[in-house]
N, C-alpha and C positions, 0 to 999 in steps of 0.2 A: 636949057643949054648953059646959061651963065651959072646957074645954081650948081650944075654938075662940075663945072670948072673950079668953082670956089671950093666945093667939097674935095675935089682932087688935090688942090693946093694944100688944103688943111690936112689931108691924109699924108701927103708928102712931108709937111712940116712936122706933124706928130710922129711920123716914122723916124725922122732925123733926131728929134728930141729924145725919143725912147732909146734909140741906138746910142746917142751921146751919153745919156745918163747911165745906161748899162755899162758902157766902156769905163766911165768914171768910177762906178761902183766896184767893178772888177779890179781896177787899179787900187782903190782904197782897201779892198779886202786883201789884196796881195801885200800892201804895206802893213796892215794889221797883223797878218800872219808872220811877216818878217820881224816886226817889232816884238811879237810874242816869243819867237824863237831867240831873239837877242836877249830879252830879259831872262829867259831860262838859262841861256849860256852864261850870262853874267852872274846869275845866282849860283850856278854850279861852280864856276871858277872861284867865286868868293868863298864858297864852302871849302873848296880844294886848297886855296891859299891858307886858310886858317883851320886846317884839319886838326892841328894840335891844340888850338885854342890860345896860342901865344899872343896874337894880336888883340883878341877880345879881353884878355886878362890884364893887359897893360893899361895904365890910367889914361894918358892922353891919347895914345893910339887906339885904345879900346873904345873911348868915347866916339871918336870919328868912325871907327869900324862899325860900332853899333848903329850910328846914324845912317851910314851907307846901307847897312842891312835893312834898316827900317824903310828907307826910300825904295829899295829893291822889292821889299815885301809889299809896299803900297802899290807899286807898279804891277806886281804879280796879282794883287787883289783886283785891280782895275781890269787887267787882262782876263781874269777869271769871270768877272761880272759880265764883260762884253761877250765872252764865249757862251755863258749860260743864258744871255739875253736872246740869243738866236733861237 
């Protein structure tokens, strides 16, 4: 009888832990999807802003622009690795 009560309590605790972890995982997956979309939007807007290549060709502005592009590409690579890891 006592053993059954202990197993019942463990099952309830395990059920709560699984539910809680599932909820957190879904929240994190939503955040990753949102982050992925934002990186893609920023990358598209950056390409649209410099569609003529005028920022990229300027010396000072071009250096900053290229660094921003590198950072966005690094984020895009991280995003791609995470999606492929699934």
